[in-house]
N, CA, C and O atoms as a Tripos MOL2 file, in Angstrom:
@<TRIPOS>MOLECULE
protein
  284   283    71     0     0
PROTEIN
NO_CHARGES

@<TRIPOS>ATOM
      1 N          24.3360    7.0440  -15.0290 N.3       1 UNK1
      2 CA         23.1810    6.5130  -15.7220 C.3       1 UNK1
      3 C          22.6120    5.3000  -14.9920 C.2       1 UNK1
      4 O          21.3950    5.1470  -14.8910 O.2       1 UNK1
      5 N          23.4780    4.4520  -14.4930 N.am      2 UNK2
      6 CA         23.0090    3.2300  -13.8220 C.3       2 UNK2
      7 C          22.2420    3.5620  -12.5500 C.2       2 UNK2
      8 O          21.3010    2.8520  -12.1960 O.2       2 UNK2
      9 N          22.6230    4.6170  -11.8670 N.am      3 UNK3
     10 CA         21.9370    4.9870  -10.6410 C.3       3 UNK3
     11 C          20.4850    5.3800  -10.9310 C.2       3 UNK3
     12 O          19.5890    5.0240  -10.1650 O.2       3 UNK3
     13 N          20.2450    6.0980  -12.0100 N.am      4 UNK4
     14 CA         18.8900    6.5010  -12.3730 C.3       4 UNK4
     15 C          18.0440    5.2870  -12.7410 C.2       4 UNK4
     16 O          16.8540    5.2400  -12.4260 O.2       4 UNK4
     17 N          18.6370    4.3290  -13.3910 N.am      5 UNK5
     18 CA         17.9000    3.1280  -13.7710 C.3       5 UNK5
     19 C          17.4860    2.3750  -12.5190 C.2       5 UNK5
     20 O          16.3470    1.9170  -12.4260 O.2       5 UNK5
     21 N          18.3830    2.2390  -11.5590 N.am      6 UNK6
     22 CA         18.0630    1.5410  -10.3210 C.3       6 UNK6
     23 C          17.0000    2.2890   -9.5360 C.2       6 UNK6
     24 O          16.1060    1.6630   -8.9670 O.2       6 UNK6
     25 N          17.0750    3.6130   -9.4900 N.am      7 UNK7
     26 CA         16.0770    4.3920   -8.7650 C.3       7 UNK7
     27 C          14.7100    4.2230   -9.4250 C.2       7 UNK7
     28 O          13.6980    4.0840   -8.7380 O.2       7 UNK7
     29 N          14.6840    4.2340  -10.7330 N.am      8 UNK8
     30 CA         13.4200    4.0710  -11.4440 C.3       8 UNK8
     31 C          12.8280    2.6860  -11.1800 C.2       8 UNK8
     32 O          11.6180    2.5500  -10.9990 O.2       8 UNK8
     33 N          13.6690    1.6730  -11.1580 N.am      9 UNK9
     34 CA         13.1980    0.3220  -10.8510 C.3       9 UNK9
     35 C          12.6270    0.2470   -9.4390 C.2       9 UNK9
     36 O          11.5840   -0.3680   -9.2190 O.2       9 UNK9
     37 N          13.3070    0.8690   -8.4910 N.am     10 UNK10
     38 CA         12.8280    0.8620   -7.1100 C.3      10 UNK10
     39 C          11.5190    1.6430   -6.9860 C.2      10 UNK10
     40 O          10.6290    1.2500   -6.2330 O.2      10 UNK10
     41 N          11.4050    2.7340   -7.7150 N.am     11 UNK11
     42 CA         10.1620    3.5080   -7.7060 C.3      11 UNK11
     43 C           9.0030    2.6800   -8.2610 C.2      11 UNK11
     44 O           7.8940    2.7210   -7.7280 O.2      11 UNK11
     45 N           9.2610    1.9360   -9.3240 N.am     12 UNK12
     46 CA          8.2240    1.0760   -9.8980 C.3      12 UNK12
     47 C           7.8280   -0.0260   -8.9270 C.2      12 UNK12
     48 O           6.6480   -0.3580   -8.8120 O.2      12 UNK12
     49 N           8.8030   -0.5960   -8.2290 N.am     13 UNK13
     50 CA          8.5030   -1.6200   -7.2370 C.3      13 UNK13
     51 C           7.6810   -1.0440   -6.0890 C.2      13 UNK13
     52 O           6.7710   -1.6970   -5.5790 O.2      13 UNK13
     53 N           8.0060    0.1760   -5.6890 N.am     14 UNK14
     54 CA          7.2530    0.8360   -4.6220 C.3      14 UNK14
     55 C           5.8090    1.0720   -5.0520 C.2      14 UNK14
     56 O           4.8850    0.8400   -4.2730 O.2      14 UNK14
     57 N           5.6110    1.5260   -6.2720 N.am     15 UNK15
     58 CA          4.2460    1.7420   -6.7730 C.3      15 UNK15
     59 C           3.4660    0.4300   -6.8580 C.2      15 UNK15
     60 O           2.2830    0.3820   -6.5230 O.2      15 UNK15
     61 N           4.1340   -0.6280   -7.3080 N.am     16 UNK16
     62 CA          3.4740   -1.9340   -7.3510 C.3      16 UNK16
     63 C           3.0610   -2.3720   -5.9550 C.2      16 UNK16
     64 O           1.9590   -2.8870   -5.7610 O.2      16 UNK16
     65 N           3.9420   -2.1700   -4.9840 N.am     17 UNK17
     66 CA          3.6370   -2.5370   -3.5980 C.3      17 UNK17
     67 C           2.4740   -1.7110   -3.0590 C.2      17 UNK17
     68 O           1.6250   -2.2320   -2.3350 O.2      17 UNK17
     69 N           2.4300   -0.4370   -3.4030 N.am     18 UNK18
     70 CA          1.3310    0.4230   -2.9440 C.3      18 UNK18
     71 C           0.0010   -0.0970   -3.4690 C.2      18 UNK18
     72 O          -0.9620   -0.2160   -2.7110 O.2      18 UNK18
     73 N          -0.0590   -0.4080   -4.7600 N.am     19 UNK19
     74 CA         -1.3170   -0.8830   -5.3400 C.3      19 UNK19
     75 C          -1.7180   -2.2360   -4.7660 C.2      19 UNK19
     76 O          -2.9030   -2.4880   -4.5470 O.2      19 UNK19
     77 N          -0.7470   -3.1050   -4.5210 N.am     20 UNK20
     78 CA         -1.0310   -4.4230   -3.9500 C.3      20 UNK20
     79 C          -1.5500   -4.3080   -2.5270 C.2      20 UNK20
     80 O          -2.5530   -4.9290   -2.1740 O.2      20 UNK20
     81 N          -0.8700   -3.5200   -1.7150 N.am     21 UNK21
     82 CA         -1.2710   -3.3620   -0.3130 C.3      21 UNK21
     83 C          -2.6080   -2.6400   -0.2140 C.2      21 UNK21
     84 O          -3.4090   -2.9370    0.6720 O.2      21 UNK21
     85 N          -2.8550   -1.7000   -1.1140 N.am     22 UNK22
     86 CA         -4.1450   -0.9990   -1.1110 C.3      22 UNK22
     87 C          -5.2860   -1.9770   -1.3780 C.2      22 UNK22
     88 O          -6.3110   -1.9430   -0.6970 O.2      22 UNK22
     89 N          -5.1060   -2.8440   -2.3640 N.am     23 UNK23
     90 CA         -6.1440   -3.8290   -2.6800 C.3      23 UNK23
     91 C          -6.3550   -4.7880   -1.5120 C.2      23 UNK23
     92 O          -7.4890   -5.1370   -1.1850 O.2      23 UNK23
     93 N          -5.2590   -5.2110   -0.8870 N.am     24 UNK24
     94 CA         -5.3450   -6.1020    0.2730 C.3      24 UNK24
     95 C          -6.0930   -5.4290    1.4200 C.2      24 UNK24
     96 O          -6.9520   -6.0410    2.0550 O.2      24 UNK24
     97 N          -5.7610   -4.1660    1.6790 N.am     25 UNK25
     98 CA         -6.3980   -3.4280    2.7670 C.3      25 UNK25
     99 C          -7.9030   -3.2930    2.5170 C.2      25 UNK25
    100 O          -8.7080   -3.5240    3.4200 O.2      25 UNK25
    101 N          -8.2760   -2.9230    1.2980 N.am     26 UNK26
    102 CA         -9.6930   -2.7430    0.9740 C.3      26 UNK26
    103 C         -10.4540   -4.0620    1.0580 C.2      26 UNK26
    104 O         -11.6100   -4.0860    1.4820 O.2      26 UNK26
    105 N          -9.8150   -5.1520    0.6580 N.am     27 UNK27
    106 CA        -10.4600   -6.4590    0.7350 C.3      27 UNK27
    107 C         -10.6920   -6.8700    2.1880 C.2      27 UNK27
    108 O         -11.7880   -7.3090    2.5360 O.2      27 UNK27
    109 N          -9.6800   -6.7330    3.0340 N.am     28 UNK28
    110 CA         -9.8210   -7.0850    4.4490 C.3      28 UNK28
    111 C         -10.8600   -6.1960    5.1160 C.2      28 UNK28
    112 O         -11.6840   -6.6720    5.8970 O.2      28 UNK28
    113 N         -10.8200   -4.9090    4.8090 N.am     29 UNK29
    114 CA        -11.7780   -3.9690    5.3880 C.3      29 UNK29
    115 C         -13.2080   -4.3350    4.9890 C.2      29 UNK29
    116 O         -14.1270   -4.2670    5.8060 O.2      29 UNK29
    117 N         -13.3850   -4.7230    3.7330 N.am     30 UNK30
    118 CA        -14.7030   -5.1130    3.2510 C.3      30 UNK30
    119 C         -15.2100   -6.3700    3.9660 C.2      30 UNK30
    120 O         -16.3720   -6.4380    4.3660 O.2      30 UNK30
    121 N         -14.3440   -7.3440    4.1200 N.am     31 UNK31
    122 CA        -14.7340   -8.5840    4.7920 C.3      31 UNK31
    123 C         -15.1170   -8.3160    6.2370 C.2      31 UNK31
    124 O         -16.1300   -8.8270    6.7150 O.2      31 UNK31
    125 N         -14.3150   -7.5190    6.9420 N.am     32 UNK32
    126 CA        -14.5920   -7.2250    8.3490 C.3      32 UNK32
    127 C         -15.8550   -6.3870    8.4840 C.2      32 UNK32
    128 O         -16.6220   -6.5840    9.4260 O.2      32 UNK32
    129 N         -16.0860   -5.4670    7.5720 N.am     33 UNK33
    130 CA        -17.2830   -4.6210    7.6770 C.3      33 UNK33
    131 C         -18.5650   -5.4090    7.4200 C.2      33 UNK33
    132 O         -19.6180   -5.0660    7.9590 O.2      33 UNK33
    133 N         -18.4890   -6.4590    6.6030 N.am     34 UNK34
    134 CA        -19.6610   -7.2920    6.3340 C.3      34 UNK34
    135 C         -19.8670   -8.3710    7.3890 C.2      34 UNK34
    136 O         -20.8900   -9.0550    7.3990 O.2      34 UNK34
    137 N         -18.9000   -8.5150    8.2630 N.am     35 UNK35
    138 CA        -18.9660   -9.5380    9.2970 C.3      35 UNK35
    139 C         -19.9990   -9.1640   10.3580 C.2      35 UNK35
    140 O         -20.1360   -7.9930   10.7120 O.2      35 UNK35
    141 N         -20.7240  -10.1620   10.8620 N.am     36 UNK36
    142 CA        -21.7370   -9.9020   11.8880 C.3      36 UNK36
    143 C         -21.0710   -9.4860   13.1960 C.2      36 UNK36
    144 O         -21.4490   -8.4880   13.8090 O.2      36 UNK36
    145 N         -20.0850  -10.2590   13.6080 N.am     37 UNK37
    146 CA        -19.3420   -9.9280   14.8210 C.3      37 UNK37
    147 C         -17.8540   -9.9300   14.4850 C.2      37 UNK37
    148 O         -17.2020  -10.9700   14.5780 O.2      37 UNK37
    149 N         -17.3130   -8.7830   14.0970 N.am     38 UNK38
    150 CA        -15.8830   -8.7380   13.7590 C.3      38 UNK38
    151 C         -15.0260   -9.0700   14.9790 C.2      38 UNK38
    152 O         -15.2540   -8.5440   16.0680 O.2      38 UNK38
    153 N         -14.0560   -9.9300   14.7910 N.am     39 UNK39
    154 CA        -13.1670  -10.3050   15.8860 C.3      39 UNK39
    155 C         -12.0790   -9.2560   16.0600 C.2      39 UNK39
    156 O         -11.8620   -8.4010   15.2010 O.2      39 UNK39
    157 N         -11.4200   -9.3480   17.1690 N.am     40 UNK40
    158 CA        -10.2960   -8.4310   17.4280 C.3      40 UNK40
    159 C          -9.1780   -8.6970   16.4260 C.2      40 UNK40
    160 O          -8.5140   -7.7660   15.9700 O.2      40 UNK40
    161 N          -8.9700   -9.9750   16.0810 N.am     41 UNK41
    162 CA         -7.9480  -10.3030   15.0850 C.3      41 UNK41
    163 C          -8.2730   -9.6770   13.7330 C.2      41 UNK41
    164 O          -7.3830   -9.1890   13.0370 O.2      41 UNK41
    165 N          -9.5410   -9.6940   13.3690 N.am     42 UNK42
    166 CA         -9.9510   -9.0740   12.1080 C.3      42 UNK42
    167 C          -9.7120   -7.5760   12.1160 C.2      42 UNK42
    168 O          -9.2250   -7.0100   11.1380 O.2      42 UNK42
    169 N         -10.0550   -6.9440   13.2130 N.am     43 UNK43
    170 CA         -9.8410   -5.5010   13.3250 C.3      43 UNK43
    171 C          -8.3500   -5.1770   13.3350 C.2      43 UNK43
    172 O          -7.9270   -4.1590   12.7860 O.2      43 UNK43
    173 N          -7.5530   -6.0510   13.9640 N.am     44 UNK44
    174 CA         -6.1030   -5.8410   13.9610 C.3      44 UNK44
    175 C          -5.5290   -6.0020   12.5490 C.2      44 UNK44
    176 O          -4.6020   -5.2870   12.1670 O.2      44 UNK44
    177 N          -6.0780   -6.9330   11.7870 N.am     45 UNK45
    178 CA         -5.6230   -7.1250   10.4070 C.3      45 UNK45
    179 C          -5.9120   -5.8890    9.5550 C.2      45 UNK45
    180 O          -5.0910   -5.4800    8.7340 O.2      45 UNK45
    181 N          -7.0860   -5.3050    9.7640 N.am     46 UNK46
    182 CA         -7.4410   -4.0840    9.0330 C.3      46 UNK46
    183 C          -6.4850   -2.9550    9.4160 C.2      46 UNK46
    184 O          -5.9960   -2.2300    8.5490 O.2      46 UNK46
    185 N          -6.2220   -2.8080   10.6970 N.am     47 UNK47
    186 CA         -5.3330   -1.7360   11.1570 C.3      47 UNK47
    187 C          -3.9120   -1.9350   10.6330 C.2      47 UNK47
    188 O          -3.2510   -0.9700   10.2500 O.2      47 UNK47
    189 N          -3.4440   -3.1770   10.6170 N.am     48 UNK48
    190 CA         -2.1020   -3.4590   10.1130 C.3      48 UNK48
    191 C          -1.9980   -3.1790    8.6180 C.2      48 UNK48
    192 O          -1.0240   -2.5780    8.1660 O.2      48 UNK48
    193 N          -2.9950   -3.6120    7.8490 N.am     49 UNK49
    194 CA         -2.9840   -3.3620    6.4050 C.3      49 UNK49
    195 C          -3.0380   -1.8630    6.1110 C.2      49 UNK49
    196 O          -2.3730   -1.3820    5.1940 O.2      49 UNK49
    197 N          -3.8300   -1.1280    6.8900 N.am     50 UNK50
    198 CA         -3.9180    0.3180    6.7020 C.3      50 UNK50
    199 C          -2.5840    0.9800    7.0420 C.2      50 UNK50
    200 O          -2.1520    1.8960    6.3430 O.2      50 UNK50
    201 N          -1.9380    0.5280    8.1000 N.am     51 UNK51
    202 CA         -0.6460    1.1010    8.4850 C.3      51 UNK51
    203 C           0.4060    0.8520    7.4000 C.2      51 UNK51
    204 O           1.2050    1.7390    7.1000 O.2      51 UNK51
    205 N           0.4120   -0.3410    6.8140 N.am     52 UNK52
    206 CA          1.3460   -0.6440    5.7250 C.3      52 UNK52
    207 C           1.1090    0.2940    4.5430 C.2      52 UNK52
    208 O           2.0470    0.8490    3.9710 O.2      52 UNK52
    209 N          -0.1660    0.4560    4.1930 N.am     53 UNK53
    210 CA         -0.5280    1.2990    3.0550 C.3      53 UNK53
    211 C          -0.0980    2.7480    3.2820 C.2      53 UNK53
    212 O           0.4900    3.3760    2.4010 O.2      53 UNK53
    213 N          -0.3940    3.2650    4.4570 N.am     54 UNK54
    214 CA         -0.0320    4.6570    4.7480 C.3      54 UNK54
    215 C           1.4830    4.8440    4.8000 C.2      54 UNK54
    216 O           1.9920    5.8850    4.3850 O.2      54 UNK54
    217 N           2.2040    3.8480    5.3030 N.am     55 UNK55
    218 CA          3.6670    3.9250    5.3210 C.3      55 UNK55
    219 C           4.2140    4.0010    3.8920 C.2      55 UNK55
    220 O           5.0920    4.8130    3.5990 O.2      55 UNK55
    221 N           3.6910    3.1520    3.0130 N.am     56 UNK56
    222 CA          4.1580    3.1710    1.6300 C.3      56 UNK56
    223 C           3.8220    4.4920    0.9430 C.2      56 UNK56
    224 O           4.6080    4.9840    0.1330 O.2      56 UNK56
    225 N           2.6700    5.0680    1.2550 N.am     57 UNK57
    226 CA          2.3310    6.3780    0.6880 C.3      57 UNK57
    227 C           3.2890    7.4640    1.1750 C.2      57 UNK57
    228 O           3.7060    8.3260    0.4020 O.2      57 UNK57
    229 N           3.6310    7.4140    2.4530 N.am     58 UNK58
    230 CA          4.6010    8.3970    2.9730 C.3      58 UNK58
    231 C           5.9600    8.2260    2.3090 C.2      58 UNK58
    232 O           6.6340    9.2100    2.0020 O.2      58 UNK58
    233 N           6.3610    6.9820    2.0880 N.am     59 UNK59
    234 CA          7.6370    6.7320    1.4220 C.3      59 UNK59
    235 C           7.6040    7.2660   -0.0130 C.2      59 UNK59
    236 O           8.5840    7.8410   -0.4850 O.2      59 UNK59
    237 N           6.4860    7.0770   -0.6990 N.am     60 UNK60
    238 CA          6.3620    7.6000   -2.0640 C.3      60 UNK60
    239 C           6.4200    9.1250   -2.0650 C.2      60 UNK60
    240 O           7.0450    9.7260   -2.9390 O.2      60 UNK60
    241 N           5.7720    9.7420   -1.0920 N.am     61 UNK61
    242 CA          5.8110   11.2050   -0.9960 C.3      61 UNK61
    243 C           7.2360   11.6780   -0.7160 C.2      61 UNK61
    244 O           7.6900   12.6760   -1.2750 O.2      61 UNK61
    245 N           7.9350   10.9500    0.1550 N.am     62 UNK62
    246 CA          9.3190   11.3000    0.4860 C.3      62 UNK62
    247 C          10.2160   11.1860   -0.7510 C.2      62 UNK62
    248 O          11.1120   12.0060   -0.9480 O.2      62 UNK62
    249 N           9.9740   10.1700   -1.5830 N.am     63 UNK63
    250 CA         10.7680    9.9800   -2.7930 C.3      63 UNK63
    251 C          10.2840   10.8610   -3.9420 C.2      63 UNK63
    252 O          10.8990   10.8980   -5.0080 O.2      63 UNK63
    253 N           9.1560   11.5820   -3.7130 N.am     64 UNK64
    254 CA          8.5880   12.4780   -4.7150 C.3      64 UNK64
    255 C           8.2040   11.7280   -5.9950 C.2      64 UNK64
    256 O           8.5080   12.1580   -7.1070 O.2      64 UNK64
    257 N           7.5230   10.5880   -5.7990 N.am     65 UNK65
    258 CA          7.0220    9.8610   -6.9590 C.3      65 UNK65
    259 C           5.4970    9.8880   -6.9290 C.2      65 UNK65
    260 O           4.8780    9.9900   -5.8700 O.2      65 UNK65
    261 N           4.9220    9.7950   -8.0980 N.am     66 UNK66
    262 CA          3.4820    9.8600   -8.2300 C.3      66 UNK66
    263 C           3.0350    8.7860   -9.2170 C.2      66 UNK66
    264 O           3.7190    8.5190  -10.2050 O.2      66 UNK66
    265 N           1.8960    8.1800   -8.9490 N.am     67 UNK67
    266 CA          1.3610    7.1620   -9.8530 C.3      67 UNK67
    267 C           0.9310    7.7860  -11.1720 C.2      67 UNK67
    268 O           0.8800    7.0950  -12.1900 O.2      67 UNK67
    269 N           0.6310    9.0410  -11.1730 N.am     68 UNK68
    270 CA          0.1790    9.7170  -12.3960 C.3      68 UNK68
    271 C           1.3000    9.7670  -13.4290 C.2      68 UNK68
    272 O           1.0400    9.6300  -14.6250 O.2      68 UNK68
    273 N           2.5370    9.9590  -12.9920 N.am     69 UNK69
    274 CA          3.6600   10.0240  -13.9240 C.3      69 UNK69
    275 C           3.9390    8.6720  -14.5750 C.2      69 UNK69
    276 O           4.4790    8.6220  -15.6800 O.2      69 UNK69
    277 N           3.5800    7.5810  -13.9100 N.am     70 UNK70
    278 CA          3.9410    6.2400  -14.3870 C.3      70 UNK70
    279 C           2.8300    5.5620  -15.1530 C.2      70 UNK70
    280 O           2.9470    4.3740  -15.4530 O.2      70 UNK70
    281 N           1.7480    6.2610  -15.4900 N.am     71 UNK71
    282 CA          0.6500    5.6460  -16.2360 C.3      71 UNK71
    283 C           1.0210    5.2970  -17.6370 C.2      71 UNK71
    284 O           0.1930    4.7720  -18.3820 O.2      71 UNK71
@<TRIPOS>BOND
     1     1     2 1
     2     2     3 1
     3     3     4 2
     4     3     5 am
     5     5     6 1
     6     6     7 1
     7     7     8 2
     8     7     9 am
     9     9    10 1
    10    10    11 1
    11    11    12 2
    12    11    13 am
    13    13    14 1
    14    14    15 1
    15    15    16 2
    16    15    17 am
    17    17    18 1
    18    18    19 1
    19    19    20 2
    20    19    21 am
    21    21    22 1
    22    22    23 1
    23    23    24 2
    24    23    25 am
    25    25    26 1
    26    26    27 1
    27    27    28 2
    28    27    29 am
    29    29    30 1
    30    30    31 1
    31    31    32 2
    32    31    33 am
    33    33    34 1
    34    34    35 1
    35    35    36 2
    36    35    37 am
    37    37    38 1
    38    38    39 1
    39    39    40 2
    40    39    41 am
    41    41    42 1
    42    42    43 1
    43    43    44 2
    44    43    45 am
    45    45    46 1
    46    46    47 1
    47    47    48 2
    48    47    49 am
    49    49    50 1
    50    50    51 1
    51    51    52 2
    52    51    53 am
    53    53    54 1
    54    54    55 1
    55    55    56 2
    56    55    57 am
    57    57    58 1
    58    58    59 1
    59    59    60 2
    60    59    61 am
    61    61    62 1
    62    62    63 1
    63    63    64 2
    64    63    65 am
    65    65    66 1
    66    66    67 1
    67    67    68 2
    68    67    69 am
    69    69    70 1
    70    70    71 1
    71    71    72 2
    72    71    73 am
    73    73    74 1
    74    74    75 1
    75    75    76 2
    76    75    77 am
    77    77    78 1
    78    78    79 1
    79    79    80 2
    80    79    81 am
    81    81    82 1
    82    82    83 1
    83    83    84 2
    84    83    85 am
    85    85    86 1
    86    86    87 1
    87    87    88 2
    88    87    89 am
    89    89    90 1
    90    90    91 1
    91    91    92 2
    92    91    93 am
    93    93    94 1
    94    94    95 1
    95    95    96 2
    96    95    97 am
    97    97    98 1
    98    98    99 1
    99    99   100 2
   100    99   101 am
   101   101   102 1
   102   102   103 1
   103   103   104 2
   104   103   105 am
   105   105   106 1
   106   106   107 1
   107   107   108 2
   108   107   109 am
   109   109   110 1
   110   110   111 1
   111   111   112 2
   112   111   113 am
   113   113   114 1
   114   114   115 1
   115   115   116 2
   116   115   117 am
   117   117   118 1
   118   118   119 1
   119   119   120 2
   120   119   121 am
   121   121   122 1
   122   122   123 1
   123   123   124 2
   124   123   125 am
   125   125   126 1
   126   126   127 1
   127   127   128 2
   128   127   129 am
   129   129   130 1
   130   130   131 1
   131   131   132 2
   132   131   133 am
   133   133   134 1
   134   134   135 1
   135   135   136 2
   136   135   137 am
   137   137   138 1
   138   138   139 1
   139   139   140 2
   140   139   141 am
   141   141   142 1
   142   142   143 1
   143   143   144 2
   144   143   145 am
   145   145   146 1
   146   146   147 1
   147   147   148 2
   148   147   149 am
   149   149   150 1
   150   150   151 1
   151   151   152 2
   152   151   153 am
   153   153   154 1
   154   154   155 1
   155   155   156 2
   156   155   157 am
   157   157   158 1
   158   158   159 1
   159   159   160 2
   160   159   161 am
   161   161   162 1
   162   162   163 1
   163   163   164 2
   164   163   165 am
   165   165   166 1
   166   166   167 1
   167   167   168 2
   168   167   169 am
   169   169   170 1
   170   170   171 1
   171   171   172 2
   172   171   173 am
   173   173   174 1
   174   174   175 1
   175   175   176 2
   176   175   177 am
   177   177   178 1
   178   178   179 1
   179   179   180 2
   180   179   181 am
   181   181   182 1
   182   182   183 1
   183   183   184 2
   184   183   185 am
   185   185   186 1
   186   186   187 1
   187   187   188 2
   188   187   189 am
   189   189   190 1
   190   190   191 1
   191   191   192 2
   192   191   193 am
   193   193   194 1
   194   194   195 1
   195   195   196 2
   196   195   197 am
   197   197   198 1
   198   198   199 1
   199   199   200 2
   200   199   201 am
   201   201   202 1
   202   202   203 1
   203   203   204 2
   204   203   205 am
   205   205   206 1
   206   206   207 1
   207   207   208 2
   208   207   209 am
   209   209   210 1
   210   210   211 1
   211   211   212 2
   212   211   213 am
   213   213   214 1
   214   214   215 1
   215   215   216 2
   216   215   217 am
   217   217   218 1
   218   218   219 1
   219   219   220 2
   220   219   221 am
   221   221   222 1
   222   222   223 1
   223   223   224 2
   224   223   225 am
   225   225   226 1
   226   226   227 1
   227   227   228 2
   228   227   229 am
   229   229   230 1
   230   230   231 1
   231   231   232 2
   232   231   233 am
   233   233   234 1
   234   234   235 1
   235   235   236 2
   236   235   237 am
   237   237   238 1
   238   238   239 1
   239   239   240 2
   240   239   241 am
   241   241   242 1
   242   242   243 1
   243   243   244 2
   244   243   245 am
   245   245   246 1
   246   246   247 1
   247   247   248 2
   248   247   249 am
   249   249   250 1
   250   250   251 1
   251   251   252 2
   252   251   253 am
   253   253   254 1
   254   254   255 1
   255   255   256 2
   256   255   257 am
   257   257   258 1
   258   258   259 1
   259   259   260 2
   260   259   261 am
   261   261   262 1
   262   262   263 1
   263   263   264 2
   264   263   265 am
   265   265   266 1
   266   266   267 1
   267   267   268 2
   268   267   269 am
   269   269   270 1
   270   270   271 1
   271   271   272 2
   272   271   273 am
   273   273   274 1
   274   274   275 1
   275   275   276 2
   276   275   277 am
   277   277   278 1
   278   278   279 1
   279   279   280 2
   280   279   281 am
   281   281   282 1
   282   282   283 1
   283   283   284 2
@<TRIPOS>SUBSTRUCTURE
     1 UNK1         2 RESIDUE 1 A UNK
     2 UNK2         6 RESIDUE 1 A UNK
     3 UNK3        10 RESIDUE 1 A UNK
     4 UNK4        14 RESIDUE 1 A UNK
     5 UNK5        18 RESIDUE 1 A UNK
     6 UNK6        22 RESIDUE 1 A UNK
     7 UNK7        26 RESIDUE 1 A UNK
     8 UNK8        30 RESIDUE 1 A UNK
     9 UNK9        34 RESIDUE 1 A UNK
    10 UNK10       38 RESIDUE 1 A UNK
    11 UNK11       42 RESIDUE 1 A UNK
    12 UNK12       46 RESIDUE 1 A UNK
    13 UNK13       50 RESIDUE 1 A UNK
    14 UNK14       54 RESIDUE 1 A UNK
    15 UNK15       58 RESIDUE 1 A UNK
    16 UNK16       62 RESIDUE 1 A UNK
    17 UNK17       66 RESIDUE 1 A UNK
    18 UNK18       70 RESIDUE 1 A UNK
    19 UNK19       74 RESIDUE 1 A UNK
    20 UNK20       78 RESIDUE 1 A UNK
    21 UNK21       82 RESIDUE 1 A UNK
    22 UNK22       86 RESIDUE 1 A UNK
    23 UNK23       90 RESIDUE 1 A UNK
    24 UNK24       94 RESIDUE 1 A UNK
    25 UNK25       98 RESIDUE 1 A UNK
    26 UNK26      102 RESIDUE 1 A UNK
    27 UNK27      106 RESIDUE 1 A UNK
    28 UNK28      110 RESIDUE 1 A UNK
    29 UNK29      114 RESIDUE 1 A UNK
    30 UNK30      118 RESIDUE 1 A UNK
    31 UNK31      122 RESIDUE 1 A UNK
    32 UNK32      126 RESIDUE 1 A UNK
    33 UNK33      130 RESIDUE 1 A UNK
    34 UNK34      134 RESIDUE 1 A UNK
    35 UNK35      138 RESIDUE 1 A UNK
    36 UNK36      142 RESIDUE 1 A UNK
    37 UNK37      146 RESIDUE 1 A UNK
    38 UNK38      150 RESIDUE 1 A UNK
    39 UNK39      154 RESIDUE 1 A UNK
    40 UNK40      158 RESIDUE 1 A UNK
    41 UNK41      162 RESIDUE 1 A UNK
    42 UNK42      166 RESIDUE 1 A UNK
    43 UNK43      170 RESIDUE 1 A UNK
    44 UNK44      174 RESIDUE 1 A UNK
    45 UNK45      178 RESIDUE 1 A UNK
    46 UNK46      182 RESIDUE 1 A UNK
    47 UNK47      186 RESIDUE 1 A UNK
    48 UNK48      190 RESIDUE 1 A UNK
    49 UNK49      194 RESIDUE 1 A UNK
    50 UNK50      198 RESIDUE 1 A UNK
    51 UNK51      202 RESIDUE 1 A UNK
    52 UNK52      206 RESIDUE 1 A UNK
    53 UNK53      210 RESIDUE 1 A UNK
    54 UNK54      214 RESIDUE 1 A UNK
    55 UNK55      218 RESIDUE 1 A UNK
    56 UNK56      222 RESIDUE 1 A UNK
    57 UNK57      226 RESIDUE 1 A UNK
    58 UNK58      230 RESIDUE 1 A UNK
    59 UNK59      234 RESIDUE 1 A UNK
    60 UNK60      238 RESIDUE 1 A UNK
    61 UNK61      242 RESIDUE 1 A UNK
    62 UNK62      246 RESIDUE 1 A UNK
    63 UNK63      250 RESIDUE 1 A UNK
    64 UNK64      254 RESIDUE 1 A UNK
    65 UNK65      258 RESIDUE 1 A UNK
    66 UNK66      262 RESIDUE 1 A UNK
    67 UNK67      266 RESIDUE 1 A UNK
    68 UNK68      270 RESIDUE 1 A UNK
    69 UNK69      274 RESIDUE 1 A UNK
    70 UNK70      278 RESIDUE 1 A UNK
    71 UNK71      282 RESIDUE 1 A UNK
């Protein structure tokens, strides 16, 4: 029983991280897209945030969890 509780807690933490990183990625992307001359650092920040987001999505798929089940 304790193992299921820990897995559920980790799944919830993963979903929270996905939503947080998604919001961060969209915010950075929006700022860089509105910029007159986006810097290389800005573009690198967008790429890094996107990579984090996609990694977390792959991890969620690997763990077979879905945000729809946790609503």
